[in-house]
N, CA, C, O and CB atoms as a CASP TS submission, in Angstrom:
PFRMAT TS
TARGET T0000
AUTHOR 0000-0000-0000
METHOD Language model
MODEL 1
PARENT N/A
ATOM      1  N   MET     1     -15.628  -0.483  -7.295  1.00  0.00           N
ATOM      2  CA  MET     1     -14.687  -1.506  -6.886  1.00  0.00           C
ATOM      3  C   MET     1     -13.970  -1.049  -5.627  1.00  0.00           C
ATOM      4  O   MET     1     -13.651   0.130  -5.472  1.00  0.00           O
ATOM      5  CB  MET     1     -13.680  -1.815  -8.013  1.00  0.00           C
ATOM      6  N   SER     2     -13.724  -1.976  -4.747  1.00  0.00           N
ATOM      7  CA  SER     2     -13.114  -1.669  -3.469  1.00  0.00           C
ATOM      8  C   SER     2     -11.614  -1.989  -3.492  1.00  0.00           C
ATOM      9  O   SER     2     -11.202  -3.102  -3.818  1.00  0.00           O
ATOM     10  CB  SER     2     -13.813  -2.447  -2.349  1.00  0.00           C
ATOM     11  N   TYR     3     -10.824  -0.992  -3.140  1.00  0.00           N
ATOM     12  CA  TYR     3      -9.372  -1.153  -3.087  1.00  0.00           C
ATOM     13  C   TYR     3      -8.872  -0.845  -1.687  1.00  0.00           C
ATOM     14  O   TYR     3      -9.561  -0.221  -0.880  1.00  0.00           O
ATOM     15  CB  TYR     3      -8.677  -0.242  -4.122  1.00  0.00           C
ATOM     16  N   GLY     4      -7.672  -1.292  -1.425  1.00  0.00           N
ATOM     17  CA  GLY     4      -6.977  -0.914  -0.217  1.00  0.00           C
ATOM     18  C   GLY     4      -5.863   0.039  -0.583  1.00  0.00           C
ATOM     19  O   GLY     4      -5.304  -0.033  -1.678  1.00  0.00           O
ATOM     20  N   VAL     5      -5.543   0.929   0.333  1.00  0.00           N
ATOM     21  CA  VAL     5      -4.448   1.869   0.146  1.00  0.00           C
ATOM     22  C   VAL     5      -3.532   1.750   1.351  1.00  0.00           C
ATOM     23  O   VAL     5      -3.968   1.880   2.495  1.00  0.00           O
ATOM     24  CB  VAL     5      -4.968   3.335  -0.035  1.00  0.00           C
ATOM     25  N   VAL     6      -2.257   1.502   1.081  1.00  0.00           N
ATOM     26  CA  VAL     6      -1.251   1.442   2.133  1.00  0.00           C
ATOM     27  C   VAL     6      -0.566   2.798   2.189  1.00  0.00           C
ATOM     28  O   VAL     6       0.023   3.248   1.207  1.00  0.00           O
ATOM     29  CB  VAL     6      -0.217   0.288   1.880  1.00  0.00           C
ATOM     30  N   LEU     7      -0.646   3.445   3.346  1.00  0.00           N
ATOM     31  CA  LEU     7       0.044   4.714   3.546  1.00  0.00           C
ATOM     32  C   LEU     7       1.425   4.433   4.112  1.00  0.00           C
ATOM     33  O   LEU     7       1.585   3.612   5.015  1.00  0.00           O
ATOM     34  CB  LEU     7      -0.761   5.653   4.488  1.00  0.00           C
ATOM     35  N   VAL     8       2.416   5.123   3.574  1.00  0.00           N
ATOM     36  CA  VAL     8       3.811   4.901   3.965  1.00  0.00           C
ATOM     37  C   VAL     8       4.447   6.234   4.344  1.00  0.00           C
ATOM     38  O   VAL     8       3.953   7.293   3.959  1.00  0.00           O
ATOM     39  CB  VAL     8       4.612   4.218   2.818  1.00  0.00           C
ATOM     40  N   PRO     9       5.553   6.180   5.104  1.00  0.00           N
ATOM     41  CA  PRO     9       6.182   7.422   5.551  1.00  0.00           C
ATOM     42  C   PRO     9       6.977   8.153   4.469  1.00  0.00           C
ATOM     43  O   PRO     9       7.223   9.351   4.604  1.00  0.00           O
ATOM     44  CB  PRO     9       7.082   7.128   6.696  1.00  0.00           C
ATOM     45  N   SER    10       7.387   7.463   3.396  1.00  0.00           N
ATOM     46  CA  SER    10       8.180   8.131   2.366  1.00  0.00           C
ATOM     47  C   SER    10       8.024   7.404   1.029  1.00  0.00           C
ATOM     48  O   SER    10       7.525   6.280   0.971  1.00  0.00           O
ATOM     49  CB  SER    10       9.672   8.193   2.779  1.00  0.00           C
ATOM     50  N   THR    11       8.457   8.059  -0.028  1.00  0.00           N
ATOM     51  CA  THR    11       8.386   7.464  -1.359  1.00  0.00           C
ATOM     52  C   THR    11       9.251   6.212  -1.450  1.00  0.00           C
ATOM     53  O   THR    11       8.876   5.254  -2.126  1.00  0.00           O
ATOM     54  CB  THR    11       8.818   8.477  -2.416  1.00  0.00           C
ATOM     55  N   SER    12      10.396   6.206  -0.782  1.00  0.00           N
ATOM     56  CA  SER    12      11.253   5.006  -0.820  1.00  0.00           C
ATOM     57  C   SER    12      10.544   3.811  -0.177  1.00  0.00           C
ATOM     58  O   SER    12      10.702   2.680  -0.637  1.00  0.00           O
ATOM     59  CB  SER    12      12.598   5.276  -0.097  1.00  0.00           C
ATOM     60  N   HIS    13       9.773   4.050   0.871  1.00  0.00           N
ATOM     61  CA  HIS    13       8.989   2.971   1.477  1.00  0.00           C
ATOM     62  C   HIS    13       7.917   2.481   0.503  1.00  0.00           C
ATOM     63  O   HIS    13       7.651   1.282   0.424  1.00  0.00           O
ATOM     64  CB  HIS    13       8.338   3.446   2.800  1.00  0.00           C
ATOM     65  N   ALA    14       7.307   3.401  -0.234  1.00  0.00           N
ATOM     66  CA  ALA    14       6.276   3.026  -1.206  1.00  0.00           C
ATOM     67  C   ALA    14       6.871   2.156  -2.311  1.00  0.00           C
ATOM     68  O   ALA    14       6.265   1.165  -2.718  1.00  0.00           O
ATOM     69  CB  ALA    14       5.620   4.284  -1.814  1.00  0.00           C
ATOM     70  N   ILE    15       8.042   2.522  -2.790  1.00  0.00           N
ATOM     71  CA  ILE    15       8.699   1.744  -3.851  1.00  0.00           C
ATOM     72  C   ILE    15       9.058   0.359  -3.339  1.00  0.00           C
ATOM     73  O   ILE    15       8.885  -0.631  -4.049  1.00  0.00           O
ATOM     74  CB  ILE    15       9.965   2.468  -4.362  1.00  0.00           C
ATOM     75  N   ARG    16       9.550   0.286  -2.127  1.00  0.00           N
ATOM     76  CA  ARG    16       9.900  -1.010  -1.542  1.00  0.00           C
ATOM     77  C   ARG    16       8.649  -1.868  -1.338  1.00  0.00           C
ATOM     78  O   ARG    16       8.665  -3.067  -1.616  1.00  0.00           O
ATOM     79  CB  ARG    16      10.636  -0.814  -0.202  1.00  0.00           C
ATOM     80  N   ALA    17       7.568  -1.253  -0.851  1.00  0.00           N
ATOM     81  CA  ALA    17       6.312  -1.985  -0.663  1.00  0.00           C
ATOM     82  C   ALA    17       5.795  -2.513  -1.993  1.00  0.00           C
ATOM     83  O   ALA    17       5.333  -3.651  -2.078  1.00  0.00           O
ATOM     84  CB  ALA    17       5.252  -1.085  -0.003  1.00  0.00           C
ATOM     85  N   GLU    18       5.874  -1.688  -3.030  1.00  0.00           N
ATOM     86  CA  GLU    18       5.440  -2.137  -4.357  1.00  0.00           C
ATOM     87  C   GLU    18       6.267  -3.335  -4.819  1.00  0.00           C
ATOM     88  O   GLU    18       5.720  -4.310  -5.334  1.00  0.00           O
ATOM     89  CB  GLU    18       5.552  -0.987  -5.381  1.00  0.00           C
ATOM     90  N   ARG    19       7.562  -3.259  -4.637  1.00  0.00           N
ATOM     91  CA  ARG    19       8.453  -4.333  -5.093  1.00  0.00           C
ATOM     92  C   ARG    19       8.169  -5.646  -4.363  1.00  0.00           C
ATOM     93  O   ARG    19       8.037  -6.684  -5.010  1.00  0.00           O
ATOM     94  CB  ARG    19       9.919  -3.930  -4.887  1.00  0.00           C
ATOM     95  N   VAL    20       8.073  -5.624  -3.037  1.00  0.00           N
ATOM     96  CA  VAL    20       7.865  -6.879  -2.307  1.00  0.00           C
ATOM     97  C   VAL    20       6.481  -7.467  -2.588  1.00  0.00           C
ATOM     98  O   VAL    20       6.326  -8.686  -2.656  1.00  0.00           O
ATOM     99  CB  VAL    20       8.040  -6.651  -0.799  1.00  0.00           C
ATOM    100  N   CYS    21       5.482  -6.608  -2.750  1.00  0.00           N
ATOM    101  CA  CYS    21       4.138  -7.115  -3.065  1.00  0.00           C
ATOM    102  C   CYS    21       4.080  -7.672  -4.485  1.00  0.00           C
ATOM    103  O   CYS    21       3.451  -8.701  -4.732  1.00  0.00           O
ATOM    104  CB  CYS    21       3.088  -5.999  -2.895  1.00  0.00           C
ATOM    105  N   HIS    22       4.734  -6.993  -5.405  1.00  0.00           N
ATOM    106  CA  HIS    22       4.765  -7.479  -6.787  1.00  0.00           C
ATOM    107  C   HIS    22       5.469  -8.843  -6.853  1.00  0.00           C
ATOM    108  O   HIS    22       4.993  -9.759  -7.524  1.00  0.00           O
ATOM    109  CB  HIS    22       5.482  -6.452  -7.712  1.00  0.00           C
ATOM    110  N   LEU    23       6.585  -8.969  -6.163  1.00  0.00           N
ATOM    111  CA  LEU    23       7.320 -10.243  -6.150  1.00  0.00           C
ATOM    112  C   LEU    23       6.510 -11.361  -5.497  1.00  0.00           C
ATOM    113  O   LEU    23       6.705 -12.535  -5.809  1.00  0.00           O
ATOM    114  CB  LEU    23       8.651 -10.077  -5.415  1.00  0.00           C
ATOM    115  N   ALA    24       5.601 -10.996  -4.588  1.00  0.00           N
ATOM    116  CA  ALA    24       4.740 -11.984  -3.928  1.00  0.00           C
ATOM    117  C   ALA    24       3.517 -12.331  -4.782  1.00  0.00           C
ATOM    118  O   ALA    24       2.707 -13.174  -4.395  1.00  0.00           O
ATOM    119  CB  ALA    24       4.287 -11.458  -2.562  1.00  0.00           C
ATOM    120  N   GLY    25       3.384 -11.680  -5.941  1.00  0.00           N
ATOM    121  CA  GLY    25       2.304 -12.023  -6.860  1.00  0.00           C
ATOM    122  C   GLY    25       1.060 -11.166  -6.792  1.00  0.00           C
ATOM    123  O   GLY    25       0.054 -11.501  -7.417  1.00  0.00           O
ATOM    124  N   PHE    26       1.096 -10.074  -6.053  1.00  0.00           N
ATOM    125  CA  PHE    26      -0.064  -9.194  -5.950  1.00  0.00           C
ATOM    126  C   PHE    26      -0.067  -8.170  -7.076  1.00  0.00           C
ATOM    127  O   PHE    26       0.987  -7.719  -7.524  1.00  0.00           O
ATOM    128  CB  PHE    26      -0.081  -8.486  -4.594  1.00  0.00           C
ATOM    129  N   LYS    27      -1.277  -7.806  -7.532  1.00  0.00           N
ATOM    130  CA  LYS    27      -1.409  -6.718  -8.498  1.00  0.00           C
ATOM    131  C   LYS    27      -1.529  -5.436  -7.687  1.00  0.00           C
ATOM    132  O   LYS    27      -2.567  -5.159  -7.086  1.00  0.00           O
ATOM    133  CB  LYS    27      -2.656  -6.923  -9.462  1.00  0.00           C
ATOM    134  N   VAL    28      -0.467  -4.671  -7.680  1.00  0.00           N
ATOM    135  CA  VAL    28      -0.419  -3.430  -6.912  1.00  0.00           C
ATOM    136  C   VAL    28      -0.030  -2.284  -7.836  1.00  0.00           C
ATOM    137  O   VAL    28       0.480  -2.493  -8.936  1.00  0.00           O
ATOM    138  CB  VAL    28       0.580  -3.544  -5.728  1.00  0.00           C
ATOM    139  N   LYS    29      -0.286  -1.063  -7.358  1.00  0.00           N
ATOM    140  CA  LYS    29       0.047   0.112  -8.153  1.00  0.00           C
ATOM    141  C   LYS    29       0.362   1.268  -7.224  1.00  0.00           C
ATOM    142  O   LYS    29      -0.335   1.482  -6.233  1.00  0.00           O
ATOM    143  CB  LYS    29      -1.104   0.481  -9.116  1.00  0.00           C
ATOM    144  N   LEU    30       1.416   2.018  -7.543  1.00  0.00           N
ATOM    145  CA  LEU    30       1.703   3.237  -6.803  1.00  0.00           C
ATOM    146  C   LEU    30       0.768   4.329  -7.299  1.00  0.00           C
ATOM    147  O   LEU    30       0.598   4.517  -8.504  1.00  0.00           O
ATOM    148  CB  LEU    30       3.195   3.659  -6.960  1.00  0.00           C
ATOM    149  N   ILE    31       0.165   5.044  -6.361  1.00  0.00           N
ATOM    150  CA  ILE    31      -0.794   6.102  -6.697  1.00  0.00           C
ATOM    151  C   ILE    31      -0.503   7.331  -5.840  1.00  0.00           C
ATOM    152  O   ILE    31       0.173   7.226  -4.817  1.00  0.00           O
ATOM    153  CB  ILE    31      -2.265   5.617  -6.485  1.00  0.00           C
ATOM    154  N   PRO    32      -1.012   8.501  -6.254  1.00  0.00           N
ATOM    155  CA  PRO    32      -0.944   9.659  -5.350  1.00  0.00           C
ATOM    156  C   PRO    32      -1.794   9.365  -4.111  1.00  0.00           C
ATOM    157  O   PRO    32      -2.897   8.829  -4.222  1.00  0.00           O
ATOM    158  CB  PRO    32      -1.437  10.973  -6.069  1.00  0.00           C
ATOM    159  N   THR    33      -1.285   9.711  -2.954  1.00  0.00           N
ATOM    160  CA  THR    33      -2.036   9.474  -1.715  1.00  0.00           C
ATOM    161  C   THR    33      -3.332  10.271  -1.722  1.00  0.00           C
ATOM    162  O   THR    33      -3.303  11.487  -1.910  1.00  0.00           O
ATOM    163  CB  THR    33      -1.186   9.847  -0.481  1.00  0.00           C
ATOM    164  N   PRO    34      -4.472   9.609  -1.519  1.00  0.00           N
ATOM    165  CA  PRO    34      -5.731  10.352  -1.431  1.00  0.00           C
ATOM    166  C   PRO    34      -5.665  11.363  -0.285  1.00  0.00           C
ATOM    167  O   PRO    34      -5.352  10.990   0.845  1.00  0.00           O
ATOM    168  CB  PRO    34      -6.925   9.384  -1.231  1.00  0.00           C
ATOM    169  N   ARG    35      -5.950  12.610  -0.554  1.00  0.00           N
ATOM    170  CA  ARG    35      -5.822  13.682   0.438  1.00  0.00           C
ATOM    171  C   ARG    35      -6.729  13.497   1.641  1.00  0.00           C
ATOM    172  O   ARG    35      -6.425  13.990   2.727  1.00  0.00           O
ATOM    173  CB  ARG    35      -6.116  15.006  -0.202  1.00  0.00           C
ATOM    174  N   GLN    36      -7.851  12.785   1.461  1.00  0.00           N
ATOM    175  CA  GLN    36      -8.740  12.566   2.603  1.00  0.00           C
ATOM    176  C   GLN    36      -8.118  11.599   3.611  1.00  0.00           C
ATOM    177  O   GLN    36      -8.579  11.510   4.749  1.00  0.00           O
ATOM    178  CB  GLN    36     -10.096  12.028   2.126  1.00  0.00           C
ATOM    179  N   LEU    37      -7.059  10.865   3.196  1.00  0.00           N
ATOM    180  CA  LEU    37      -6.413   9.916   4.100  1.00  0.00           C
ATOM    181  C   LEU    37      -5.173  10.497   4.762  1.00  0.00           C
ATOM    182  O   LEU    37      -4.926  10.239   5.940  1.00  0.00           O
ATOM    183  CB  LEU    37      -6.043   8.660   3.351  1.00  0.00           C
ATOM    184  N   SER    38      -4.382  11.286   4.015  1.00  0.00           N
ATOM    185  CA  SER    38      -3.140  11.799   4.588  1.00  0.00           C
ATOM    186  C   SER    38      -2.576  12.913   3.725  1.00  0.00           C
ATOM    187  O   SER    38      -2.822  12.970   2.520  1.00  0.00           O
ATOM    188  CB  SER    38      -2.111  10.676   4.743  1.00  0.00           C
ATOM    189  N   SER    39      -1.823  13.789   4.350  1.00  0.00           N
ATOM    190  CA  SER    39      -1.113  14.827   3.607  1.00  0.00           C
ATOM    191  C   SER    39       0.396  14.655   3.779  1.00  0.00           C
ATOM    192  O   SER    39       1.167  15.534   3.394  1.00  0.00           O
ATOM    193  CB  SER    39      -1.557  16.236   4.076  1.00  0.00           C
ATOM    194  N   ASN    40       0.820  13.537   4.352  1.00  0.00           N
ATOM    195  CA  ASN    40       2.249  13.299   4.569  1.00  0.00           C
ATOM    196  C   ASN    40       2.929  12.925   3.254  1.00  0.00           C
ATOM    197  O   ASN    40       3.146  13.791   2.407  1.00  0.00           O
ATOM    198  CB  ASN    40       2.463  12.184   5.620  1.00  0.00           C
ATOM    199  N   CYS    41       3.261  11.675   3.074  1.00  0.00           N
ATOM    200  CA  CYS    41       3.913  11.214   1.855  1.00  0.00           C
ATOM    201  C   CYS    41       2.911  11.287   0.702  1.00  0.00           C
ATOM    202  O   CYS    41       1.743  10.936   0.873  1.00  0.00           O
ATOM    203  CB  CYS    41       4.464   9.763   2.026  1.00  0.00           C
ATOM    204  N   GLY    42       3.352  11.734  -0.448  1.00  0.00           N
ATOM    205  CA  GLY    42       2.471  11.893  -1.594  1.00  0.00           C
ATOM    206  C   GLY    42       2.240  10.631  -2.399  1.00  0.00           C
ATOM    207  O   GLY    42       1.500  10.655  -3.382  1.00  0.00           O
ATOM    208  N   THR    43       2.860   9.521  -1.999  1.00  0.00           N
ATOM    209  CA  THR    43       2.742   8.266  -2.739  1.00  0.00           C
ATOM    210  C   THR    43       2.199   7.178  -1.826  1.00  0.00           C
ATOM    211  O   THR    43       2.611   7.057  -0.672  1.00  0.00           O
ATOM    212  CB  THR    43       4.104   7.845  -3.330  1.00  0.00           C
ATOM    213  N   ALA    44       1.274   6.390  -2.353  1.00  0.00           N
ATOM    214  CA  ALA    44       0.679   5.281  -1.602  1.00  0.00           C
ATOM    215  C   ALA    44       0.625   4.061  -2.514  1.00  0.00           C
ATOM    216  O   ALA    44       0.842   4.164  -3.721  1.00  0.00           O
ATOM    217  CB  ALA    44      -0.752   5.650  -1.071  1.00  0.00           C
ATOM    218  N   LEU    45       0.335   2.916  -1.927  1.00  0.00           N
ATOM    219  CA  LEU    45       0.253   1.661  -2.672  1.00  0.00           C
ATOM    220  C   LEU    45      -1.197   1.188  -2.697  1.00  0.00           C
ATOM    221  O   LEU    45      -1.829   1.049  -1.650  1.00  0.00           O
ATOM    222  CB  LEU    45       1.178   0.576  -2.042  1.00  0.00           C
ATOM    223  N   ARG    46      -1.721   0.942  -3.896  1.00  0.00           N
ATOM    224  CA  ARG    46      -3.098   0.466  -4.046  1.00  0.00           C
ATOM    225  C   ARG    46      -3.093  -1.024  -4.348  1.00  0.00           C
ATOM    226  O   ARG    46      -2.239  -1.516  -5.085  1.00  0.00           O
ATOM    227  CB  ARG    46      -3.837   1.244  -5.166  1.00  0.00           C
ATOM    228  N   PHE    47      -4.054  -1.738  -3.770  1.00  0.00           N
ATOM    229  CA  PHE    47      -4.193  -3.182  -3.989  1.00  0.00           C
ATOM    230  C   PHE    47      -5.663  -3.545  -3.895  1.00  0.00           C
ATOM    231  O   PHE    47      -6.479  -2.730  -3.463  1.00  0.00           O
ATOM    232  CB  PHE    47      -3.351  -4.001  -2.956  1.00  0.00           C
ATOM    233  N   HIS    48      -6.008  -4.757  -4.294  1.00  0.00           N
ATOM    234  CA  HIS    48      -7.397  -5.216  -4.181  1.00  0.00           C
ATOM    235  C   HIS    48      -7.697  -5.507  -2.706  1.00  0.00           C
ATOM    236  O   HIS    48      -6.957  -6.240  -2.048  1.00  0.00           O
ATOM    237  CB  HIS    48      -7.648  -6.493  -5.071  1.00  0.00           C
ATOM    238  N   TRP    49      -8.779  -4.931  -2.198  1.00  0.00           N
ATOM    239  CA  TRP    49      -9.124  -5.009  -0.783  1.00  0.00           C
ATOM    240  C   TRP    49      -9.245  -6.441  -0.282  1.00  0.00           C
ATOM    241  O   TRP    49      -8.923  -6.717   0.873  1.00  0.00           O
ATOM    242  CB  TRP    49     -10.413  -4.281  -0.533  1.00  0.00           C
ATOM    243  N   GLU    50      -9.702  -7.353  -1.127  1.00  0.00           N
ATOM    244  CA  GLU    50      -9.869  -8.750  -0.710  1.00  0.00           C
ATOM    245  C   GLU    50      -8.535  -9.380  -0.285  1.00  0.00           C
ATOM    246  O   GLU    50      -8.523 -10.383   0.428  1.00  0.00           O
ATOM    247  CB  GLU    50     -10.492  -9.569  -1.849  1.00  0.00           C
ATOM    248  N   GLU    51      -7.428  -8.799  -0.717  1.00  0.00           N
ATOM    249  CA  GLU    51      -6.102  -9.345  -0.405  1.00  0.00           C
ATOM    250  C   GLU    51      -5.438  -8.639   0.779  1.00  0.00           C
ATOM    251  O   GLU    51      -4.235  -8.784   0.996  1.00  0.00           O
ATOM    252  CB  GLU    51      -5.203  -9.244  -1.624  1.00  0.00           C
ATOM    253  N   ARG    52      -6.209  -7.888   1.529  1.00  0.00           N
ATOM    254  CA  ARG    52      -5.666  -7.056   2.603  1.00  0.00           C
ATOM    255  C   ARG    52      -4.776  -7.819   3.586  1.00  0.00           C
ATOM    256  O   ARG    52      -3.633  -7.429   3.825  1.00  0.00           O
ATOM    257  CB  ARG    52      -6.794  -6.417   3.355  1.00  0.00           C
ATOM    258  N   GLU    53      -5.296  -8.889   4.145  1.00  0.00           N
ATOM    259  CA  GLU    53      -4.528  -9.618   5.157  1.00  0.00           C
ATOM    260  C   GLU    53      -3.222 -10.146   4.587  1.00  0.00           C
ATOM    261  O   GLU    53      -2.179 -10.051   5.235  1.00  0.00           O
ATOM    262  CB  GLU    53      -5.351 -10.772   5.722  1.00  0.00           C
ATOM    263  N   ALA    54      -3.265 -10.698   3.392  1.00  0.00           N
ATOM    264  CA  ALA    54      -2.062 -11.253   2.769  1.00  0.00           C
ATOM    265  C   ALA    54      -1.047 -10.153   2.440  1.00  0.00           C
ATOM    266  O   ALA    54       0.155 -10.351   2.616  1.00  0.00           O
ATOM    267  CB  ALA    54      -2.432 -12.024   1.494  1.00  0.00           C
ATOM    268  N   VAL    55      -1.519  -9.006   1.969  1.00  0.00           N
ATOM    269  CA  VAL    55      -0.618  -7.884   1.669  1.00  0.00           C
ATOM    270  C   VAL    55       0.068  -7.415   2.946  1.00  0.00           C
ATOM    271  O   VAL    55       1.279  -7.191   2.960  1.00  0.00           O
ATOM    272  CB  VAL    55      -1.395  -6.710   1.012  1.00  0.00           C
ATOM    273  N   GLU    56      -0.707  -7.268   4.019  1.00  0.00           N
ATOM    274  CA  GLU    56      -0.098  -6.840   5.280  1.00  0.00           C
ATOM    275  C   GLU    56       0.920  -7.870   5.793  1.00  0.00           C
ATOM    276  O   GLU    56       1.958  -7.490   6.337  1.00  0.00           O
ATOM    277  CB  GLU    56      -1.187  -6.607   6.338  1.00  0.00           C
ATOM    278  N   GLN    57       0.638  -9.145   5.628  1.00  0.00           N
ATOM    279  CA  GLN    57       1.588 -10.187   6.038  1.00  0.00           C
ATOM    280  C   GLN    57       2.894 -10.066   5.271  1.00  0.00           C
ATOM    281  O   GLN    57       3.971 -10.186   5.854  1.00  0.00           O
ATOM    282  CB  GLN    57       0.986 -11.581   5.826  1.00  0.00           C
ATOM    283  N   VAL    58       2.806  -9.829   3.968  1.00  0.00           N
ATOM    284  CA  VAL    58       4.012  -9.689   3.140  1.00  0.00           C
ATOM    285  C   VAL    58       4.799  -8.460   3.566  1.00  0.00           C
ATOM    286  O   VAL    58       6.026  -8.515   3.661  1.00  0.00           O
ATOM    287  CB  VAL    58       3.644  -9.595   1.640  1.00  0.00           C
ATOM    288  N   LEU    59       4.117  -7.357   3.823  1.00  0.00           N
ATOM    289  CA  LEU    59       4.815  -6.145   4.254  1.00  0.00           C
ATOM    290  C   LEU    59       5.523  -6.361   5.591  1.00  0.00           C
ATOM    291  O   LEU    59       6.675  -5.963   5.762  1.00  0.00           O
ATOM    292  CB  LEU    59       3.829  -4.973   4.363  1.00  0.00           C
ATOM    293  N   ARG    60       4.823  -6.995   6.539  1.00  0.00           N
ATOM    294  CA  ARG    60       5.443  -7.263   7.848  1.00  0.00           C
ATOM    295  C   ARG    60       6.615  -8.230   7.725  1.00  0.00           C
ATOM    296  O   ARG    60       7.658  -8.023   8.345  1.00  0.00           O
ATOM    297  CB  ARG    60       4.406  -7.830   8.824  1.00  0.00           C
ATOM    298  N   ALA    61       6.450  -9.288   6.926  1.00  0.00           N
ATOM    299  CA  ALA    61       7.509 -10.288   6.765  1.00  0.00           C
ATOM    300  C   ALA    61       8.768  -9.681   6.149  1.00  0.00           C
ATOM    301  O   ALA    61       9.881 -10.126   6.428  1.00  0.00           O
ATOM    302  CB  ALA    61       7.014 -11.445   5.900  1.00  0.00           C
ATOM    303  N   ASN    62       8.582  -8.665   5.312  1.00  0.00           N
ATOM    304  CA  ASN    62       9.722  -8.010   4.664  1.00  0.00           C
ATOM    305  C   ASN    62      10.146  -6.731   5.372  1.00  0.00           C
ATOM    306  O   ASN    62      10.963  -5.963   4.864  1.00  0.00           O
ATOM    307  CB  ASN    62       9.387  -7.700   3.227  1.00  0.00           C
ATOM    308  N   LYS    63       9.571  -6.516   6.561  1.00  0.00           N
ATOM    309  CA  LYS    63       9.908  -5.365   7.404  1.00  0.00           C
ATOM    310  C   LYS    63       9.774  -4.027   6.672  1.00  0.00           C
ATOM    311  O   LYS    63      10.618  -3.140   6.801  1.00  0.00           O
ATOM    312  CB  LYS    63      11.320  -5.512   7.926  1.00  0.00           C
ATOM    313  N   VAL    64       8.680  -3.908   5.895  1.00  0.00           N
ATOM    314  CA  VAL    64       8.379  -2.649   5.218  1.00  0.00           C
ATOM    315  C   VAL    64       7.548  -1.801   6.176  1.00  0.00           C
ATOM    316  O   VAL    64       6.475  -2.216   6.614  1.00  0.00           O
ATOM    317  CB  VAL    64       7.620  -2.888   3.854  1.00  0.00           C
ATOM    318  N   GLU    65       8.046  -0.625   6.494  1.00  0.00           N
ATOM    319  CA  GLU    65       7.338   0.275   7.409  1.00  0.00           C
ATOM    320  C   GLU    65       6.159   0.916   6.686  1.00  0.00           C
ATOM    321  O   GLU    65       6.292   1.396   5.560  1.00  0.00           O
ATOM    322  CB  GLU    65       8.295   1.368   7.966  1.00  0.00           C
ATOM    323  N   TYR    66       5.004   0.918   7.347  1.00  0.00           N
ATOM    324  CA  TYR    66       3.840   1.597   6.781  1.00  0.00           C
ATOM    325  C   TYR    66       3.015   2.204   7.898  1.00  0.00           C
ATOM    326  O   TYR    66       3.070   1.762   9.046  1.00  0.00           O
ATOM    327  CB  TYR    66       2.982   0.624   5.942  1.00  0.00           C
ATOM    328  N   ASP    67       2.243   3.231   7.540  1.00  0.00           N
ATOM    329  CA  ASP    67       1.485   3.989   8.536  1.00  0.00           C
ATOM    330  C   ASP    67       0.062   3.496   8.738  1.00  0.00           C
ATOM    331  O   ASP    67      -0.538   3.744   9.784  1.00  0.00           O
ATOM    332  CB  ASP    67       1.448   5.423   8.145  1.00  0.00           C
ATOM    333  N   GLY    68      -0.477   2.808   7.756  1.00  0.00           N
ATOM    334  CA  GLY    68      -1.844   2.329   7.893  1.00  0.00           C
ATOM    335  C   GLY    68      -2.367   1.776   6.581  1.00  0.00           C
ATOM    336  O   GLY    68      -1.800   2.012   5.514  1.00  0.00           O
ATOM    337  N   VAL    69      -3.470   1.030   6.684  1.00  0.00           N
ATOM    338  CA  VAL    69      -4.129   0.446   5.517  1.00  0.00           C
ATOM    339  C   VAL    69      -5.596   0.862   5.582  1.00  0.00           C
ATOM    340  O   VAL    69      -6.253   0.700   6.610  1.00  0.00           O
ATOM    341  CB  VAL    69      -3.973  -1.132   5.479  1.00  0.00           C
ATOM    342  N   TYR    70      -6.095   1.396   4.479  1.00  0.00           N
ATOM    343  CA  TYR    70      -7.452   1.921   4.433  1.00  0.00           C
ATOM    344  C   TYR    70      -8.200   1.396   3.221  1.00  0.00           C
ATOM    345  O   TYR    70      -7.607   1.124   2.176  1.00  0.00           O
ATOM    346  CB  TYR    70      -7.433   3.441   4.419  1.00  0.00           C
ATOM    347  N   GLN    71      -9.499   1.259   3.373  1.00  0.00           N
ATOM    348  CA  GLN    71     -10.343   0.827   2.269  1.00  0.00           C
ATOM    349  C   GLN    71     -10.892   2.058   1.561  1.00  0.00           C
ATOM    350  O   GLN    71     -11.352   3.001   2.205  1.00  0.00           O
ATOM    351  CB  GLN    71     -11.494  -0.089   2.768  1.00  0.00           C
ATOM    352  N   VAL    72     -10.841   2.043   0.230  1.00  0.00           N
ATOM    353  CA  VAL    72     -11.396   3.143  -0.568  1.00  0.00           C
ATOM    354  C   VAL    72     -12.205   2.576  -1.717  1.00  0.00           C
ATOM    355  O   VAL    72     -11.931   1.475  -2.196  1.00  0.00           O
ATOM    356  CB  VAL    72     -10.275   4.070  -1.102  1.00  0.00           C
ATOM    357  N   GLU    73     -13.188   3.320  -2.153  1.00  0.00           N
ATOM    358  CA  GLU    73     -13.993   2.922  -3.313  1.00  0.00           C
ATOM    359  C   GLU    73     -13.493   3.676  -4.521  1.00  0.00           C
ATOM    360  O   GLU    73     -13.301   4.891  -4.467  1.00  0.00           O
ATOM    361  CB  GLU    73     -15.511   3.192  -3.082  1.00  0.00           C
ATOM    362  N   TRP    74     -13.279   2.955  -5.620  1.00  0.00           N
ATOM    363  CA  TRP    74     -12.769   3.574  -6.834  1.00  0.00           C
ATOM    364  C   TRP    74     -13.788   3.490  -7.905  1.00  0.00           C
ATOM    365  O   TRP    74     -13.553   3.958  -9.019  1.00  0.00           O
ATOM    366  CB  TRP    74     -11.482   2.932  -7.287  1.00  0.00           C
TER
END
């Protein structure tokens, strides 16, 4: 299954991203950041890859800072 991972600068950003996406109706989950993607913040947000554009729109609309969005296979 293909998921997206949102990398964020801090755990507080990850919690905020989870909250705004959850309120927008997305099934999201906080996960440990995959080491192949980053060694910065240890928390990332996972979502279904098919919803990538909509998730990014919600994050931008709510001014949630993030470092990048990547596709991963789970």
